[in-house]
All heavy atoms as TSV, in Angstrom:
chain	resi	resn	atom	element	x	y	z
A	1	MET	N	N	3.670	-19.462	-28.295
A	1	MET	CA	C	2.924	-20.023	-27.240
A	1	MET	C	C	3.969	-20.754	-26.297
A	1	MET	O	O	3.733	-20.715	-25.065
A	1	MET	CB	C	1.926	-21.032	-27.730
A	1	MET	CG	C	0.858	-21.404	-26.764
A	1	MET	SD	S	-0.074	-19.926	-26.224
A	1	MET	CE	C	-1.664	-20.427	-26.365
A	2	LYS	N	N	4.975	-21.305	-26.854
A	2	LYS	CA	C	5.963	-22.020	-26.024
A	2	LYS	C	C	6.727	-20.911	-25.166
A	2	LYS	O	O	6.975	-21.249	-23.957
A	2	LYS	CB	C	6.899	-22.699	-26.967
A	2	LYS	CG	C	7.539	-23.929	-26.256
A	2	LYS	CD	C	8.225	-24.707	-27.283
A	2	LYS	CE	C	8.529	-26.168	-26.619
A	2	LYS	NZ	N	9.030	-27.029	-27.636
A	3	LEU	N	N	7.034	-19.773	-25.689
A	3	LEU	CA	C	7.739	-18.795	-24.929
A	3	LEU	C	C	6.877	-18.437	-23.725
A	3	LEU	O	O	7.441	-18.284	-22.570
A	3	LEU	CB	C	8.022	-17.577	-25.765
A	3	LEU	CG	C	8.803	-16.464	-25.070
A	3	LEU	CD1	C	10.133	-16.997	-24.501
A	3	LEU	CD2	C	9.086	-15.301	-26.019
A	4	LYS	N	N	5.554	-18.201	-23.842
A	4	LYS	CA	C	4.683	-17.869	-22.748
A	4	LYS	C	C	4.792	-18.966	-21.688
A	4	LYS	O	O	4.849	-18.663	-20.496
A	4	LYS	CB	C	3.267	-17.638	-23.263
A	4	LYS	CG	C	2.254	-17.249	-22.067
A	4	LYS	CD	C	0.894	-17.096	-22.712
A	4	LYS	CE	C	-0.043	-16.743	-21.609
A	4	LYS	NZ	N	-1.424	-16.661	-22.066
A	5	SER	N	N	4.711	-20.123	-22.007
A	5	SER	CA	C	4.760	-21.248	-21.066
A	5	SER	C	C	6.156	-21.278	-20.376
A	5	SER	O	O	6.123	-21.487	-19.139
A	5	SER	CB	C	4.585	-22.631	-21.831
A	5	SER	OG	O	3.311	-22.681	-22.335
A	6	LEU	N	N	7.163	-21.082	-21.067
A	6	LEU	CA	C	8.435	-21.028	-20.519
A	6	LEU	C	C	8.573	-19.908	-19.444
A	6	LEU	O	O	8.992	-20.126	-18.318
A	6	LEU	CB	C	9.538	-20.853	-21.512
A	6	LEU	CG	C	10.991	-20.683	-21.019
A	6	LEU	CD1	C	11.478	-21.897	-20.285
A	6	LEU	CD2	C	11.989	-20.377	-22.184
A	7	PHE	N	N	8.083	-18.723	-19.789
A	7	PHE	CA	C	8.075	-17.551	-18.892
A	7	PHE	C	C	7.319	-17.894	-17.583
A	7	PHE	O	O	7.789	-17.566	-16.472
A	7	PHE	CB	C	7.563	-16.298	-19.535
A	7	PHE	CG	C	7.561	-15.088	-18.563
A	7	PHE	CD1	C	8.688	-14.388	-18.303
A	7	PHE	CD2	C	6.392	-14.661	-18.041
A	7	PHE	CE1	C	8.722	-13.406	-17.436
A	7	PHE	CE2	C	6.365	-13.554	-17.178
A	7	PHE	CZ	C	7.543	-12.945	-16.899
A	8	ALA	N	N	6.161	-18.455	-17.772
A	8	ALA	CA	C	5.257	-18.747	-16.635
A	8	ALA	C	C	5.920	-19.769	-15.710
A	8	ALA	O	O	5.740	-19.633	-14.492
A	8	ALA	CB	C	3.904	-19.226	-17.047
A	9	SER	N	N	6.748	-20.609	-16.204
A	9	SER	CA	C	7.302	-21.584	-15.351
A	9	SER	C	C	8.604	-21.124	-14.681
A	9	SER	O	O	9.156	-21.734	-13.804
A	9	SER	CB	C	7.536	-22.903	-16.128
A	9	SER	OG	O	8.547	-22.731	-17.030
A	10	VAL	N	N	9.145	-19.995	-15.163
A	10	VAL	CA	C	10.392	-19.530	-14.664
A	10	VAL	C	C	10.271	-18.435	-13.691
A	10	VAL	O	O	10.964	-18.405	-12.595
A	10	VAL	CB	C	11.313	-18.961	-15.894
A	10	VAL	CG1	C	12.520	-18.319	-15.323
A	10	VAL	CG2	C	11.633	-20.066	-16.765
A	11	PHE	N	N	9.336	-17.475	-13.836
A	11	PHE	CA	C	9.181	-16.408	-12.895
A	11	PHE	C	C	8.133	-16.704	-11.795
A	11	PHE	O	O	6.911	-17.036	-12.232
A	11	PHE	CB	C	8.817	-15.164	-13.674
A	11	PHE	CG	C	9.046	-13.905	-12.861
A	11	PHE	CD1	C	10.259	-13.266	-12.951
A	11	PHE	CD2	C	8.118	-13.284	-12.107
A	11	PHE	CE1	C	10.648	-12.119	-12.296
A	11	PHE	CE2	C	8.420	-12.176	-11.306
A	11	PHE	CZ	C	9.681	-11.576	-11.464
A	12	PRO	N	N	8.388	-16.659	-10.600
A	12	PRO	CA	C	7.512	-17.159	-9.553
A	12	PRO	C	C	6.216	-16.225	-9.453
A	12	PRO	O	O	6.319	-15.054	-9.562
A	12	PRO	CB	C	8.293	-17.015	-8.226
A	12	PRO	CG	C	9.732	-16.923	-8.730
A	12	PRO	CD	C	9.676	-16.322	-10.094
A	13	ASN	N	N	5.121	-16.866	-9.176
A	13	ASN	CA	C	3.847	-16.190	-9.137
A	13	ASN	C	C	3.780	-15.091	-8.098
A	13	ASN	O	O	3.278	-13.915	-8.380
A	13	ASN	CB	C	2.675	-17.146	-8.822
A	13	ASN	CG	C	2.620	-18.241	-9.919
A	13	ASN	OD1	O	3.536	-18.516	-10.539
A	13	ASN	ND2	N	1.353	-18.706	-10.026
A	14	GLN	N	N	4.242	-15.337	-6.866
A	14	GLN	CA	C	4.188	-14.315	-5.782
A	14	GLN	C	C	4.930	-13.041	-6.135
A	14	GLN	O	O	4.306	-11.960	-6.023
A	14	GLN	CB	C	4.703	-14.946	-4.511
A	14	GLN	CG	C	4.616	-13.985	-3.240
A	14	GLN	CD	C	3.161	-13.826	-2.792
A	14	GLN	OE1	O	2.435	-14.698	-2.797
A	14	GLN	NE2	N	2.952	-12.585	-2.254
A	15	PRO	N	N	6.188	-13.112	-6.476
A	15	PRO	CA	C	6.901	-11.893	-6.879
A	15	PRO	C	C	6.305	-11.137	-8.054
A	15	PRO	O	O	6.202	-9.879	-8.092
A	15	PRO	CB	C	8.345	-12.272	-7.143
A	15	PRO	CG	C	8.509	-13.635	-6.519
A	15	PRO	CD	C	7.128	-14.220	-6.503
A	16	ALA	N	N	5.777	-11.958	-9.007
A	16	ALA	CA	C	5.187	-11.259	-10.241
A	16	ALA	C	C	3.997	-10.500	-9.751
A	16	ALA	O	O	3.740	-9.381	-10.129
A	16	ALA	CB	C	4.802	-12.364	-11.218
A	17	ALA	N	N	3.171	-11.037	-8.904
A	17	ALA	CA	C	1.922	-10.374	-8.433
A	17	ALA	C	C	2.318	-9.202	-7.609
A	17	ALA	O	O	1.676	-8.139	-7.729
A	17	ALA	CB	C	1.115	-11.349	-7.557
A	18	GLU	N	N	3.292	-9.291	-6.761
A	18	GLU	CA	C	3.698	-8.096	-6.010
A	18	GLU	C	C	4.126	-7.025	-6.816
A	18	GLU	O	O	3.832	-5.845	-6.539
A	18	GLU	CB	C	4.912	-8.546	-4.976
A	18	GLU	CG	C	4.443	-9.443	-3.953
A	18	GLU	CD	C	5.524	-10.121	-3.089
A	18	GLU	OE1	O	6.736	-9.759	-3.341
A	18	GLU	OE2	O	5.266	-10.872	-2.227
A	19	ILE	N	N	4.974	-7.242	-7.881
A	19	ILE	CA	C	5.342	-6.195	-8.749
A	19	ILE	C	C	4.164	-5.665	-9.479
A	19	ILE	O	O	4.045	-4.333	-9.612
A	19	ILE	CB	C	6.338	-6.860	-9.901
A	19	ILE	CG1	C	7.659	-7.203	-9.226
A	19	ILE	CG2	C	6.558	-5.798	-11.005
A	19	ILE	CD1	C	8.555	-8.066	-10.060
A	20	ALA	N	N	3.214	-6.466	-9.944
A	20	ALA	CA	C	2.063	-5.964	-10.691
A	20	ALA	C	C	1.256	-5.034	-9.811
A	20	ALA	O	O	0.798	-3.929	-10.196
A	20	ALA	CB	C	1.198	-7.091	-11.228
A	21	VAL	N	N	0.964	-5.488	-8.557
A	21	VAL	CA	C	0.112	-4.655	-7.611
A	21	VAL	C	C	0.776	-3.382	-7.219
A	21	VAL	O	O	0.109	-2.322	-7.315
A	21	VAL	CB	C	-0.241	-5.575	-6.398
A	21	VAL	CG1	C	-0.933	-4.690	-5.302
A	21	VAL	CG2	C	-1.162	-6.673	-6.728
A	22	ARG	N	N	2.073	-3.475	-6.963
A	22	ARG	CA	C	2.791	-2.202	-6.598
A	22	ARG	C	C	2.736	-1.256	-7.748
A	22	ARG	O	O	2.559	-0.017	-7.524
A	22	ARG	CB	C	4.206	-2.559	-6.238
A	22	ARG	CG	C	5.013	-1.386	-5.812
A	22	ARG	CD	C	6.443	-1.823	-5.294
A	22	ARG	NE	N	7.217	-2.518	-6.247
A	22	ARG	CZ	C	7.582	-3.786	-6.095
A	22	ARG	NH1	N	7.285	-4.542	-5.027
A	22	ARG	NH2	N	8.296	-4.396	-7.049
A	23	THR	N	N	2.975	-1.731	-8.970
A	23	THR	CA	C	3.036	-0.863	-10.146
A	23	THR	C	C	1.632	-0.223	-10.449
A	23	THR	O	O	1.554	0.948	-10.759
A	23	THR	CB	C	3.431	-1.651	-11.441
A	23	THR	OG1	O	4.757	-2.179	-11.128
A	23	THR	CG2	C	3.492	-0.758	-12.690
A	24	VAL	N	N	0.602	-1.044	-10.274
A	24	VAL	CA	C	-0.763	-0.592	-10.605
A	24	VAL	C	C	-1.194	0.445	-9.548
A	24	VAL	O	O	-1.747	1.456	-9.805
A	24	VAL	CB	C	-1.745	-1.713	-10.663
A	24	VAL	CG1	C	-3.204	-1.232	-10.642
A	24	VAL	CG2	C	-1.482	-2.473	-11.988
A	25	LYS	N	N	-0.845	0.212	-8.224
A	25	LYS	CA	C	-1.204	1.145	-7.219
A	25	LYS	C	C	-0.521	2.512	-7.430
A	25	LYS	O	O	-1.055	3.520	-7.253
A	25	LYS	CB	C	-0.820	0.565	-5.764
A	25	LYS	CG	C	-1.804	-0.496	-5.367
A	25	LYS	CD	C	-1.474	-0.924	-3.959
A	25	LYS	CE	C	-2.496	-1.885	-3.360
A	25	LYS	NZ	N	-2.190	-2.295	-2.017
A	26	ALA	N	N	0.688	2.458	-7.803
A	26	ALA	CA	C	1.465	3.733	-8.164
A	26	ALA	C	C	0.798	4.401	-9.322
A	26	ALA	O	O	0.632	5.622	-9.281
A	26	ALA	CB	C	2.968	3.419	-8.444
A	27	PHE	N	N	0.401	3.708	-10.336
A	27	PHE	CA	C	-0.251	4.373	-11.486
A	27	PHE	C	C	-1.628	4.913	-11.068
A	27	PHE	O	O	-1.924	6.071	-11.414
A	27	PHE	CB	C	-0.509	3.235	-12.577
A	27	PHE	CG	C	-1.326	3.697	-13.718
A	27	PHE	CD1	C	-0.748	4.532	-14.667
A	27	PHE	CD2	C	-2.656	3.370	-13.811
A	27	PHE	CE1	C	-1.566	4.914	-15.765
A	27	PHE	CE2	C	-3.406	3.821	-14.884
A	27	PHE	CZ	C	-2.882	4.604	-15.821
A	28	LEU	N	N	-2.329	4.189	-10.269
A	28	LEU	CA	C	-3.656	4.671	-9.837
A	28	LEU	C	C	-3.628	5.940	-8.917
A	28	LEU	O	O	-4.539	6.706	-8.943
A	28	LEU	CB	C	-4.518	3.596	-9.178
A	28	LEU	CG	C	-4.911	2.480	-10.153
A	28	LEU	CD1	C	-5.630	1.353	-9.414
A	28	LEU	CD2	C	-5.850	3.012	-11.251
A	29	ALA	N	N	-2.514	6.043	-8.224
A	29	ALA	CA	C	-2.311	7.168	-7.398
A	29	ALA	C	C	-2.276	8.494	-8.194
A	29	ALA	O	O	-2.778	9.500	-7.733
A	29	ALA	CB	C	-1.032	7.056	-6.632
A	30	ASP	N	N	-1.743	8.354	-9.442
A	30	ASP	CA	C	-1.734	9.502	-10.311
A	30	ASP	C	C	-2.843	9.526	-11.288
A	30	ASP	O	O	-3.045	10.549	-12.030
A	30	ASP	CB	C	-0.346	9.448	-11.104
A	30	ASP	CG	C	0.858	9.666	-10.204
A	30	ASP	OD1	O	0.732	10.353	-9.189
A	30	ASP	OD2	O	1.965	9.210	-10.557
A	31	ASN	N	N	-3.616	8.496	-11.375
A	31	ASN	CA	C	-4.712	8.418	-12.297
A	31	ASN	C	C	-5.982	7.765	-11.678
A	31	ASN	O	O	-6.412	6.690	-12.056
A	31	ASN	CB	C	-4.289	7.502	-13.496
A	31	ASN	CG	C	-3.079	8.065	-14.278
A	31	ASN	OD1	O	-3.193	8.952	-15.052
A	31	ASN	ND2	N	-1.942	7.500	-13.907
A	32	PRO	N	N	-6.454	8.422	-10.700
A	32	PRO	CA	C	-7.609	7.933	-9.942
A	32	PRO	C	C	-8.901	7.551	-10.678
A	32	PRO	O	O	-9.759	6.875	-10.241
A	32	PRO	CB	C	-7.810	8.854	-8.749
A	32	PRO	CG	C	-7.311	10.124	-9.355
A	32	PRO	CD	C	-6.160	9.754	-10.215
A	33	GLN	N	N	-9.001	8.193	-11.847
A	33	GLN	CA	C	-10.169	8.018	-12.683
A	33	GLN	C	C	-10.156	6.632	-13.438
A	33	GLN	O	O	-11.161	6.174	-13.923
A	33	GLN	CB	C	-10.327	9.137	-13.684
A	33	GLN	CG	C	-9.385	9.080	-14.897
A	33	GLN	CD	C	-7.942	9.609	-14.564
A	33	GLN	OE1	O	-7.605	9.901	-13.498
A	33	GLN	NE2	N	-7.168	9.648	-15.662
A	34	MET	N	N	-9.015	6.057	-13.396
A	34	MET	CA	C	-8.815	4.747	-14.105
A	34	MET	C	C	-9.264	3.578	-13.236
A	34	MET	O	O	-9.253	3.662	-12.038
A	34	MET	CB	C	-7.390	4.530	-14.556
A	34	MET	CG	C	-6.879	5.559	-15.461
A	34	MET	SD	S	-7.577	5.596	-17.060
A	34	MET	CE	C	-6.979	4.066	-17.779
A	35	LYS	N	N	-9.587	2.496	-13.876
A	35	LYS	CA	C	-9.944	1.300	-13.122
A	35	LYS	C	C	-9.092	0.129	-13.806
A	35	LYS	O	O	-8.902	0.060	-14.990
A	35	LYS	CB	C	-11.481	0.951	-13.434
A	35	LYS	CG	C	-11.884	-0.378	-12.824
A	35	LYS	CD	C	-13.383	-0.608	-13.106
A	35	LYS	CE	C	-13.806	-1.896	-12.490
A	35	LYS	NZ	N	-15.254	-2.134	-12.772
A	36	VAL	N	N	-8.637	-0.688	-12.952
A	36	VAL	CA	C	-7.757	-1.834	-13.402
A	36	VAL	C	C	-8.410	-3.135	-12.878
A	36	VAL	O	O	-8.847	-3.310	-11.742
A	36	VAL	CB	C	-6.313	-1.675	-12.808
A	36	VAL	CG1	C	-5.403	-2.891	-13.104
A	36	VAL	CG2	C	-5.696	-0.448	-13.330
A	37	VAL	N	N	-8.432	-4.076	-13.735
A	37	VAL	CA	C	-8.872	-5.405	-13.410
A	37	VAL	C	C	-7.806	-6.426	-13.611
A	37	VAL	O	O	-7.134	-6.513	-14.677
A	37	VAL	CB	C	-10.081	-5.825	-14.339
A	37	VAL	CG1	C	-10.531	-7.239	-14.077
A	37	VAL	CG2	C	-11.248	-4.827	-14.120
A	38	PHE	N	N	-7.485	-7.203	-12.516
A	38	PHE	CA	C	-6.480	-8.217	-12.625
A	38	PHE	C	C	-7.171	-9.501	-13.049
A	38	PHE	O	O	-8.036	-10.000	-12.297
A	38	PHE	CB	C	-5.787	-8.415	-11.222
A	38	PHE	CG	C	-4.847	-7.379	-10.823
A	38	PHE	CD1	C	-5.266	-6.365	-9.959
A	38	PHE	CD2	C	-3.681	-7.169	-11.443
A	38	PHE	CE1	C	-4.404	-5.363	-9.591
A	38	PHE	CE2	C	-2.766	-6.205	-11.100
A	38	PHE	CZ	C	-3.149	-5.269	-10.163
A	39	ASN	N	N	-6.970	-10.031	-14.209
A	39	ASN	CA	C	-7.567	-11.136	-14.677
A	39	ASN	C	C	-6.585	-12.360	-14.502
A	39	ASN	O	O	-5.640	-12.378	-15.190
A	39	ASN	CB	C	-7.970	-10.995	-16.149
A	39	ASN	CG	C	-8.762	-12.152	-16.667
A	39	ASN	OD1	O	-9.267	-12.908	-15.946
A	39	ASN	ND2	N	-8.886	-12.144	-18.065
A	40	VAL	N	N	-6.892	-13.254	-13.641
A	40	VAL	CA	C	-6.053	-14.383	-13.406
A	40	VAL	C	C	-6.691	-15.713	-13.784
A	40	VAL	O	O	-7.960	-15.794	-13.832
A	40	VAL	CB	C	-5.635	-14.454	-11.894
A	40	VAL	CG1	C	-4.795	-13.254	-11.463
A	40	VAL	CG2	C	-6.791	-14.611	-10.947
A	41	PHE	N	N	-5.944	-16.726	-14.065
A	41	PHE	CA	C	-6.476	-17.948	-14.602
A	41	PHE	C	C	-6.358	-19.117	-13.664
A	41	PHE	O	O	-6.958	-20.169	-13.790
A	41	PHE	CB	C	-5.919	-18.331	-15.942
A	41	PHE	CG	C	-6.158	-17.289	-17.028
A	41	PHE	CD1	C	-5.286	-16.242	-17.304
A	41	PHE	CD2	C	-7.353	-17.293	-17.722
A	41	PHE	CE1	C	-5.552	-15.293	-18.237
A	41	PHE	CE2	C	-7.659	-16.270	-18.629
A	41	PHE	CZ	C	-6.736	-15.340	-18.928
A	42	LYS	N	N	-5.428	-18.966	-12.713
A	42	LYS	CA	C	-5.071	-20.100	-11.740
A	42	LYS	C	C	-5.606	-19.674	-10.387
A	42	LYS	O	O	-5.521	-18.582	-9.932
A	42	LYS	CB	C	-3.560	-20.319	-11.700
A	42	LYS	CG	C	-3.005	-20.728	-13.049
A	42	LYS	CD	C	-1.517	-20.888	-12.864
A	42	LYS	CE	C	-0.878	-21.280	-14.209
A	42	LYS	NZ	N	0.577	-21.371	-14.057
A	43	ASP	N	N	-6.087	-20.744	-9.673
A	43	ASP	CA	C	-6.581	-20.505	-8.290
A	43	ASP	C	C	-5.420	-19.869	-7.340
A	43	ASP	O	O	-5.695	-19.060	-6.532
A	43	ASP	CB	C	-7.126	-21.788	-7.668
A	43	ASP	CG	C	-8.434	-22.183	-8.336
A	43	ASP	OD1	O	-9.158	-21.385	-8.963
A	43	ASP	OD2	O	-8.765	-23.410	-8.295
A	44	VAL	N	N	-4.260	-20.418	-7.617
A	44	VAL	CA	C	-3.180	-19.974	-6.791
A	44	VAL	C	C	-2.903	-18.515	-7.042
A	44	VAL	O	O	-2.626	-17.727	-6.036
A	44	VAL	CB	C	-1.839	-20.794	-7.118
A	44	VAL	CG1	C	-1.390	-20.565	-8.499
A	44	VAL	CG2	C	-0.763	-20.476	-6.019
A	45	ASP	N	N	-3.041	-18.015	-8.248
A	45	ASP	CA	C	-2.899	-16.527	-8.537
A	45	ASP	C	C	-4.028	-15.752	-7.892
A	45	ASP	O	O	-3.812	-14.674	-7.327
A	45	ASP	CB	C	-2.727	-16.328	-10.005
A	45	ASP	CG	C	-1.543	-16.824	-10.600
A	45	ASP	OD1	O	-0.463	-16.873	-9.934
A	45	ASP	OD2	O	-1.569	-17.317	-11.725
A	46	TRP	N	N	-5.193	-16.286	-7.899
A	46	TRP	CA	C	-6.402	-15.673	-7.300
A	46	TRP	C	C	-6.107	-15.436	-5.782
A	46	TRP	O	O	-6.326	-14.427	-5.283
A	46	TRP	CB	C	-7.633	-16.482	-7.442
A	46	TRP	CG	C	-8.817	-16.067	-6.627
A	46	TRP	CD1	C	-9.286	-16.721	-5.555
A	46	TRP	CD2	C	-9.598	-14.899	-6.754
A	46	TRP	NE1	N	-10.299	-16.035	-4.957
A	46	TRP	CE2	C	-10.564	-14.913	-5.686
A	46	TRP	CE3	C	-9.655	-13.893	-7.666
A	46	TRP	CZ2	C	-11.460	-13.902	-5.584
A	46	TRP	CZ3	C	-10.530	-12.899	-7.468
A	46	TRP	CH2	C	-11.502	-12.959	-6.449
A	47	GLU	N	N	-5.592	-16.420	-5.165
A	47	GLU	CA	C	-5.303	-16.396	-3.696
A	47	GLU	C	C	-4.177	-15.380	-3.464
A	47	GLU	O	O	-4.318	-14.554	-2.457
A	47	GLU	CB	C	-4.878	-17.735	-3.159
A	47	GLU	CG	C	-6.020	-18.728	-3.149
A	47	GLU	CD	C	-7.256	-18.370	-2.257
A	47	GLU	OE1	O	-7.061	-17.681	-1.278
A	47	GLU	OE2	O	-8.318	-18.740	-2.650
A	48	ILE	N	N	-3.151	-15.292	-4.307
A	48	ILE	CA	C	-2.122	-14.364	-4.118
A	48	ILE	C	C	-2.618	-12.902	-4.236
A	48	ILE	O	O	-2.326	-12.004	-3.407
A	48	ILE	CB	C	-0.914	-14.600	-5.109
A	48	ILE	CG1	C	-0.329	-15.924	-4.780
A	48	ILE	CG2	C	0.049	-13.446	-5.080
A	48	ILE	CD1	C	0.697	-16.413	-5.833
A	49	TYR	N	N	-3.363	-12.633	-5.309
A	49	TYR	CA	C	-3.806	-11.328	-5.555
A	49	TYR	C	C	-4.845	-10.878	-4.484
A	49	TYR	O	O	-4.901	-9.750	-3.988
A	49	TYR	CB	C	-4.495	-11.164	-6.960
A	49	TYR	CG	C	-3.413	-10.897	-8.001
A	49	TYR	CD1	C	-2.751	-11.996	-8.604
A	49	TYR	CD2	C	-3.147	-9.634	-8.369
A	49	TYR	CE1	C	-1.765	-11.762	-9.580
A	49	TYR	CE2	C	-2.120	-9.339	-9.385
A	49	TYR	CZ	C	-1.515	-10.401	-9.963
A	49	TYR	OH	O	-0.556	-10.204	-10.866
A	50	ARG	N	N	-5.724	-11.822	-4.003
A	50	ARG	CA	C	-6.687	-11.469	-3.005
A	50	ARG	C	C	-5.903	-11.079	-1.710
A	50	ARG	O	O	-6.302	-10.141	-1.028
A	50	ARG	CB	C	-7.561	-12.716	-2.856
A	50	ARG	CG	C	-8.779	-12.376	-1.897
A	50	ARG	CD	C	-9.678	-13.554	-1.855
A	50	ARG	NE	N	-9.106	-14.600	-0.979
A	50	ARG	CZ	C	-9.889	-15.515	-0.406
A	50	ARG	NH1	N	-11.036	-15.724	-0.779
A	50	ARG	NH2	N	-9.310	-16.368	0.407
A	51	ALA	N	N	-4.858	-11.869	-1.406
A	51	ALA	CA	C	-4.148	-11.505	-0.151
A	51	ALA	C	C	-3.390	-10.105	-0.330
A	51	ALA	O	O	-3.395	-9.305	0.629
A	51	ALA	CB	C	-3.024	-12.586	0.131
A	52	LEU	N	N	-2.867	-9.854	-1.554
A	52	LEU	CA	C	-2.158	-8.568	-1.668
A	52	LEU	C	C	-3.164	-7.340	-1.748
A	52	LEU	O	O	-2.734	-6.246	-1.306
A	52	LEU	CB	C	-1.385	-8.591	-2.993
A	52	LEU	CG	C	-0.143	-9.524	-2.970
A	52	LEU	CD1	C	0.399	-9.643	-4.411
A	52	LEU	CD2	C	0.917	-9.105	-1.970
A	53	LEU	N	N	-4.296	-7.550	-2.293
A	53	LEU	CA	C	-5.284	-6.489	-2.462
A	53	LEU	C	C	-6.226	-6.315	-1.319
A	53	LEU	O	O	-6.929	-5.368	-1.226
A	53	LEU	CB	C	-5.999	-6.600	-3.869
A	53	LEU	CG	C	-5.148	-6.528	-5.000
A	53	LEU	CD1	C	-5.870	-6.979	-6.290
A	53	LEU	CD2	C	-4.580	-5.165	-5.248
A	54	GLY	N	N	-6.283	-7.292	-0.373
A	54	GLY	CA	C	-7.083	-7.163	0.784
A	54	GLY	C	C	-8.459	-7.552	0.471
A	54	GLY	O	O	-9.439	-7.506	0.271
């Protein structure tokens, strides 16, 4: 549990979300039958993903 907290405090939310969205969009381009749900726990992450995904 401590490692997870350490990682969350070290890697910035915005770049992490950008990487995740870019990766998932590339995956879905080749797998259109799949559905992906981004499950976020913080309001700041919700705003970031909402902005990136439109």
